[in-house]
C-alpha positions in Angstrom: 73.0 142.2 91.5 74.4 139.6 94.1 73.6 137.8 96.8 73.6 139.2 100.4 73.8 137.1 103.6 71.3 138.0 106.1 71.5 138.7 110.2 75.6 139.4 109.9 75.0 141.2 112.9 75.4 137.8 114.6 78.8 137.5 113.6 80.2 140.8 112.6 80.1 144.5 114.5 78.4 147.2 112.9 81.9 148.6 112.2 83.0 145.2 110.7 79.7 145.5 108.4 79.5 147.0 105.1 77.0 149.8 104.2 74.9 147.2 102.2 75.0 144.8 105.4 74.0 147.9 107.6 71.1 148.4 105.2 69.8 145.3 105.5 69.9 144.6 109.0 68.3 147.3 109.7 65.7 146.3 107.2 65.1 143.4 109.0 65.0 145.1 112.3 61.9 147.1 111.0 60.1 144.3 109.4 60.0 142.3 112.7 58.9 145.8 114.8 56.2 145.9 111.7 54.9 142.6 111.8 54.9 142.3 115.8 52.8 145.8 115.6 50.8 143.9 113.3 50.1 141.0 115.2 49.4 143.2 118.5 46.8 145.0 116.9 45.3 142.5 114.2 46.2 144.9 111.7 47.7 143.8 107.9 49.2 145.3 105.0 47.6 145.3 101.7 48.7 141.4 100.2 48.9 142.6 97.3 52.1 143.4 95.5 52.6 146.9 93.6 52.1 146.2 90.0 49.8 143.7 90.7 46.9 144.3 88.0 45.0 140.9 88.2 44.5 139.0 91.6 42.7 135.4 91.4 41.8 134.1 95.1 39.8 130.8 96.2 37.8 130.7 99.2 39.6 134.0 100.3 42.8 133.1 99.1 45.6 134.3 97.1 46.8 132.0 93.9 50.3 131.9 93.9 50.9 128.5 91.7 48.6 126.8 88.9 45.0 128.1 88.7 43.7 125.0 87.8 44.4 123.0 90.7 43.7 125.9 92.6 40.4 125.9 91.1 39.8 122.2 90.4 41.4 121.2 94.2 41.6 123.8 96.7 38.5 125.3 96.2 36.6 121.1 95.8 34.9 122.4 92.5 35.7 119.1 90.5 34.9 116.7 94.1 31.9 118.3 94.4 31.0 117.9 90.5 32.2 114.0 90.2 30.2 113.6 93.4 27.0 114.4 91.7 27.8 112.8 88.3 28.3 109.5 90.3 25.6 109.5 92.3 23.6 110.9 89.6 24.4 108.1 87.1 24.3 105.4 90.3 28.1 104.3 89.5 29.4 105.7 93.2 27.0 106.9 95.8 27.2 110.1 97.6 28.2 108.9 100.9 30.9 106.3 99.5 32.4 109.4 96.9 34.9 110.0 99.5 36.0 106.6 100.6 38.1 106.2 97.1 41.7 107.2 97.4 41.7 109.5 94.2 44.8 111.5 94.6 46.5 108.0 93.3 44.1 107.7 90.6 45.0 111.3 89.2 49.1 110.6 89.8 49.1 107.2 88.2 47.2 108.6 85.5 49.5 111.9 84.9 52.7 109.5 84.9 51.5 106.7 82.0 51.6 107.3 78.7 49.1 109.4 77.3 47.8 106.8 75.3 47.2 104.5 78.1 45.5 107.5 79.7 43.5 107.7 76.6 42.6 104.2 77.1 42.1 104.4 80.9 39.6 107.4 80.5 38.1 105.7 77.7 37.4 102.7 79.8 36.2 104.4 83.2 33.8 106.0 81.4 32.0 103.3 78.6 32.7 104.7 76.0 35.2 102.4 74.4 34.6 100.1 71.4 33.0 97.4 72.7 30.2 96.1 70.5 27.0 97.4 72.6 28.1 100.9 71.8 29.5 100.2 68.1 26.0 98.5 67.6 24.4 101.7 69.2 26.3 103.9 66.8 26.4 102.4 63.3 23.4 99.9 63.8 25.1 96.9 61.9 27.7 95.6 64.8 26.1 92.4 66.3 26.2 92.9 69.9 27.9 90.0 70.9 31.2 89.2 72.9 34.0 87.8 69.7 34.6 85.3 72.5 31.9 83.6 74.8 29.2 85.5 72.4 27.1 86.7 75.6 24.6 89.1 74.6 24.8 92.2 75.1 28.6 92.7 75.1 28.6 96.0 77.7 31.5 97.6 79.3 31.3 95.6 82.6 31.6 92.5 80.3 35.3 92.8 79.5 35.8 91.7 83.1 33.2 89.4 83.6 33.6 87.4 80.3 33.5 83.6 81.3 35.2 82.6 77.9 37.8 79.7 78.7 40.8 81.5 77.2 39.8 85.0 78.8 39.8 83.3 82.7 42.8 81.9 81.8 44.7 85.4 80.6 42.5 87.0 83.8 43.8 84.4 86.1 47.7 84.8 84.8 46.9 88.1 85.4 45.8 87.9 88.9 49.0 85.9 89.6 51.4 88.2 88.2 49.3 90.7 90.8 50.1 88.8 93.7 54.0 89.0 92.2 54.1 92.0 92.6 52.4 92.6 96.1 55.2 89.9 97.5 57.5 92.3 96.1 56.3 95.3 97.5 56.3 93.3 100.8 52.5 93.3 101.1 50.7 92.3 104.2 50.0 88.4 103.5 46.3 89.0 105.1 46.0 92.1 102.4 47.4 89.8 99.5 45.5 87.0 100.1 42.4 89.3 100.2 42.9 90.4 97.2 43.8 87.7 95.3 40.5 85.8 96.3 38.6 89.3 95.7 40.1 89.4 91.9 39.5 85.8 91.5 36.1 86.0 92.7 35.2 88.2 89.6 32.0 89.1 91.4 31.0 86.4 93.5 33.0 87.9 96.2 31.9 90.8 98.0 34.4 93.6 99.7 32.3 96.4 101.2 30.3 98.5 98.9 33.1 99.7 96.5 32.6 96.3 93.7 35.1 94.6 91.7 33.7 97.1 88.8 36.0 100.0 90.7 39.1 97.9 91.3 39.9 97.1 87.6 39.4 100.7 87.1 41.5 101.8 89.5 39.3 102.8 92.4 40.7 101.3 95.6 39.7 102.5 99.1 41.4 104.8 101.1 41.4 101.9 103.8 44.1 100.2 101.7 46.6 103.5 102.6 45.9 103.4 105.9 46.5 99.7 106.2 49.8 100.3 104.0 51.0 103.3 105.9 50.2 101.2 109.7 52.2 98.0 107.9 55.0 100.7 107.2 55.6 101.7 110.6 55.1 98.2 111.7 57.5 96.6 109.6 59.4 99.7 109.2 59.5 99.6 105.5 61.3 101.9 103.5 58.7 103.0 100.8 55.7 105.8 101.2 51.9 104.3 101.5 50.9 106.5 98.5 53.9 104.6 96.6 52.3 101.5 97.1 48.7 102.6 96.5 50.2 103.7 93.3 51.6 100.8 92.0 48.5 98.3 93.2 46.6 101.0 91.1 48.1 100.5 87.8 48.7 97.0 87.9 44.6 96.8 88.4 44.8 99.0 85.5 46.9 96.5 83.4 44.3 93.3 84.2 41.9 95.1 82.8 44.1 96.5 79.3 45.2 92.6 78.8 41.3 91.8 79.0 40.5 94.2 76.4 44.1 93.3 74.6 42.8 89.8 74.3 39.5 91.0 73.2 40.1 92.9 70.6 43.0 90.5 69.0 40.1 87.9 68.5 38.8 90.3 66.0 42.1 92.2 64.3 44.9 90.0 64.8 46.0 88.1 62.4 48.3 84.9 63.0 50.5 83.1 60.1 47.6 82.4 58.0 46.4 85.3 57.8 43.2 84.5 59.4 42.3 85.8 63.0 41.4 83.4 65.8 37.7 83.6 65.4 38.4 82.7 61.4 40.3 79.4 62.1 37.8 78.4 65.1 35.1 78.9 62.3 37.3 76.6 60.1 37.6 73.8 63.1 34.2 73.9 63.8 33.1 73.4 60.4 35.8 70.5 59.9 34.2 68.6 62.9 30.8 69.0 61.6 31.6 67.5 58.1 33.1 64.7 59.6 30.0 63.2 60.5 28.7 63.6 56.8 27.3 60.0 55.7 29.2 58.6 52.6 26.3 57.5 50.9 25.2 61.1 50.5 27.7 61.9 48.5 28.3 60.5 44.7 30.6 57.3 44.5 33.6 59.7 42.7 32.8 62.3 46.3 33.4 59.7 48.5 37.1 59.8 48.5 37.0 63.0 50.5 36.1 61.0 53.7 37.5 58.0 52.7 41.0 58.4 51.5 41.6 61.6 53.5 44.4 61.3 56.1 42.8 63.4 58.8 45.9 63.4 61.1 47.5 65.6 58.1 44.2 67.7 57.7 44.6 68.7 61.4 47.9 69.2 61.4 48.3 71.0 58.4 47.5 74.9 57.4 43.9 76.4 57.0 44.1 76.9 53.6 44.4 72.7 53.1 41.1 73.0 55.5 39.5 75.3 53.6 40.5 73.4 50.7 38.6 70.2 51.8 35.8 72.5 52.7 35.3 73.3 49.5 35.6 70.1 48.3 33.3 68.8 50.5 30.9 71.6 49.9 30.5 71.4 46.1 30.2 67.2 46.5 27.1 67.9 48.5 25.9 70.2 46.1 26.2 67.6 43.1 24.7 65.2 45.2 21.5 67.4 45.9 21.7 68.1 42.0 21.7 64.6 40.6 18.9 63.5 43.6 20.9 61.6 46.0 19.1 59.8 48.5 19.8 62.3 51.9 21.9 64.7 50.5 19.5 67.0 51.3 20.5 66.4 55.2 23.7 68.3 54.4 24.2 71.1 56.6 25.6 74.1 54.3 27.0 76.7 56.6 28.9 79.0 54.9 32.5 78.9 56.3 33.8 83.1 56.8 36.5 83.6 55.0 39.2 85.9 55.2 38.1 89.1 54.7 39.7 92.2 53.5 42.2 93.7 56.2 39.9 96.5 58.0 42.1 98.6 60.3 39.5 101.3 62.0 42.2 103.1 63.4 43.9 103.8 60.2 46.8 101.8 58.9 49.2 105.0 58.3 47.7 107.0 61.4 48.4 103.7 64.3 51.9 103.2 62.7 53.0 106.9 62.7 51.6 106.6 66.2 53.7 103.4 67.1 56.4 105.3 66.5 56.1 108.2 68.0 55.1 106.7 71.5 57.0 103.0 71.0 57.3 103.1 74.6 53.8 103.4 75.6 52.8 99.5 74.6 56.1 98.4 76.5 55.4 100.1 79.5 52.1 98.7 80.1 54.1 95.1 79.5 51.7 93.4 76.9 52.8 94.4 73.5 51.4 93.1 70.2 54.1 90.6 69.5 54.0 89.0 72.8 50.7 88.7 72.7 51.0 87.1 69.2 53.3 84.7 70.7 51.5 83.9 74.2 48.3 84.2 73.4 47.1 83.3 69.8 48.5 79.8 70.0 45.9 79.1 72.7 42.5 80.2 70.8 42.1 76.9 68.9 42.7 74.2 72.0 40.5 76.2 74.2 37.9 77.3 72.0 37.7 73.0 71.4 38.0 72.2 74.9 35.0 74.7 75.2 32.8 72.8 72.2 29.9 71.4 73.9 29.4 68.2 72.0 28.4 65.3 74.1 28.3 63.1 71.1 31.8 61.0 70.5 33.9 62.0 67.4 34.4 59.2 65.0 37.0 57.2 64.0 38.9 59.3 62.0 39.3 62.3 64.4 40.5 65.4 63.4 43.4 66.3 64.9 43.1 69.9 65.5 45.2 70.0 68.9 48.5 70.4 67.3 50.7 72.2 65.3 50.3 75.1 63.6 48.7 75.9 67.2 50.4 74.9 71.0 48.5 73.3 72.9 50.3 74.2 76.1 49.4 76.6 78.9 52.7 77.3 79.7 53.3 80.8 78.3 50.1 82.3 80.2 
């Protein structure tokens, strides 16, 4: 078998052509005559090829490519099911379903690493490990936000959490989006519109597609039209679809960083082996114990308030703070046993100790998955090591700023704003 150039009669006479070339030209002439006759008489040959036992047709058209794509896209089966589902669940009204740029959502999720697509699917559906759902499953999980304490922690709270640290990370994520828009030479008015809308976190309205849809990657088709017009006007090189796909990915990354931060509050351990929530509990317990009246303790225990250097205690490790708290609680218990006046006023609040490491994902499976998909976390741009470096040091300082106490601190102020935690915001 070899390639035969067609229409050789345009360049060679019939005597100069080979028998195969003559036969090919005769077949071309007969095919053209048959096509002209079929058009004139509106009569066409059977479109099925010889030997085809099974033929799949969608809306009267023969499927020659992917059956899945033909069924879900060309006959609009997926669109019909999705429209009905979103309308029944009060997610997107039927009249606004076609206003979403669904093509971009599909392209972004198919091009991302598999585990990020799985996370995005869980986030969009609402079936991810928030405390509201975990409480519904096991009944033991406290249905509150681990950062701000809001009850209940529903799926949409991942964006609307007003915790100072979470808000700082959210603002940083929006700043990254603005930088990306500038790198794509986005129109200044559209950049301002997006930044102000996202920073409003639900307080600024933009059509009926609310901020929840934006942070799930559902952007209006109007953005595509605006970008297309901007490309034609300014003679830009990149396609409007490429810009929309990048915008969808940036919006999903904003939500992913919030989810990573939220999980870090619960699961990540610092150099002292405590999670940020446990370290914060130690700090607040130390603050409460600073208000203990020395006269309510036995004479041999008053050194805990009179001789201890609180600056060293604040700059020291969590282990030293835990030891001081344990000594204070033991001293208070001894005072109560001795019947000392005022000892009963001691607030005995147990401090959450560092529990045994718990990995619901399974440590071995998690490590194996990270090795297999080492590019997944780097692709998202927010790795666990970077999280520990940039975000973890902010927890004690941010939570201390929002402790809400109006009374003045005693003279021996516990200096918990310095080491071992960094107190600057430059890394965000």
